[in-house]
N, C-alpha and C positions, 0 to 999 in steps of 0.2 A: 465336203458333203458327199462325194462319191464313195468314200471309204467309211462313212458313218455306220453302216450296218456291220462292217467288219471289226469295229472297235472292240466289241466284247466277244468276238469269235475266237475259238481255239486256233483256227488257221483258215487260210483262204487257199483254195486249190481248184483245179479244173481237170477235165478229161476231154480228149479229142476223138476217142474211138472206144469201141467195145469189142470184146472177144477177138484176139487174146486180151487179157486184162492189162491195161496200162498202169504201171506202177510208178514210172518216172516219165515225165513229159519234158520236152525242151521248150523253154520260154525265153525269148530274146537271146537265144544261143546258149542258155545255161540249163543244166538238168535241175528239175524241180519235182518234189513229190506230187503225185497225182492225187485226185480226190479219193481214189481207192486207198492209196498208201496212207494218207492223212487219217482216214477213218480206221484203218487197221492199226495204225500206231496208237490211236486213242484207245483202242480196245486191248492191244497186246504189248505196247511199249515201243520204244524207238527201234527203227530198222537200220541196217547198214547195207550198202549195195556197191557192186562193181558192175561194169557193163555185162558181165557173164552171169551174175546171180544176185539174189536178194535174200538177206537173212532177217528173220523176224521171229521172236519168241523161241529162239534156238533152232528154228527150222530154216534150211536154205533151199530155195527153189531156183532152177535155172531161169535166166532172164535173157531175152533176145530183143534188141531194139527197145529196151525199157518195158517190155511186156512179159507176163507169165501166162502159161496155158492153164486153163481150168476147163472142166467139162461143161457142156450145156446143162441147164436144169433138166431133171427127168420128169417134172410135172409143174404145172402152173397153179399155185395155191397160196399166193401172198394175201395176207389180210391187210387191207388198206382202209384208211379213214378219209372221208371227204373233207374238203376245206370247210364246208358249211357246218359239219359236225364238230370240227375243231373250234370254230368261231362261236358256235352256239353253246359250247361247253358240254356237249354230249359225248365227248371222247372219254371223259371221266378217268378211271383208273388205267385205261389202256396206255396212257402216256407216262405213267409214274415209273421212274427209273429206266425209261426207254431211250434209245438213240433214235432220233427222228430224222428221217430223210424226206425232204419235201420234193415232190416231183409232179410234173404235169402228166396226165394220162387221158387227155380228151380224145374224142372220136378221130380227129385229124392227125394225131401224133404218129410219127413214123415208126415203123416196126422193123425188126430184124428176123430173118428166117432162122428157125431152130428145128431140131429133130421133132419137137412136140408142137410145131406150128409157129406162126408169127407171134412175136412178143414185142410189146411196146418198149421203147428205148429205156425209160426210167425204171420200168419193171425188170428189164434184163440187167440194168446196172445193179439193182438190189440183189438179184440172184447171183450175179458174179461176185459181188461183195461177200455174200454169204458163203459161196464156194471157196473164195480165197481165204476167208476167215477159217473155214474148216481145214483147209490145207496147212495153214500156219499154226493152228491150234491143236491139230491132231484129232479133231472132232468130225472125221469123215463119215 
């Protein structure tokens, strides 16, 4: 029962930290792709890595302790949908052909300090995913 939700999933992954971006996490003593890496592989194809670097979509970035460096976001302008809009069917075409990231963003959610001010954890995850995608896809 505990893996019932994972049965139809592309992959199961996690992250333990944000910025620098974790690409490889250690789970039970073994290196495993992080949630960032699984999402990027879904978009850009399979990655290869060594302790010193990670290659994805023909681009190699240096990696240290399983992490890559990306800049902080320069502005906070994510478009998000509430769970109630999703459940009520008001999301409409916003989700067609979209990659959906579900994250909590309540009043009590912890934040991370950034040059543009505090950003909630799941929002920062999305920005870092977007910035890592830009680095590997050449869409800076």
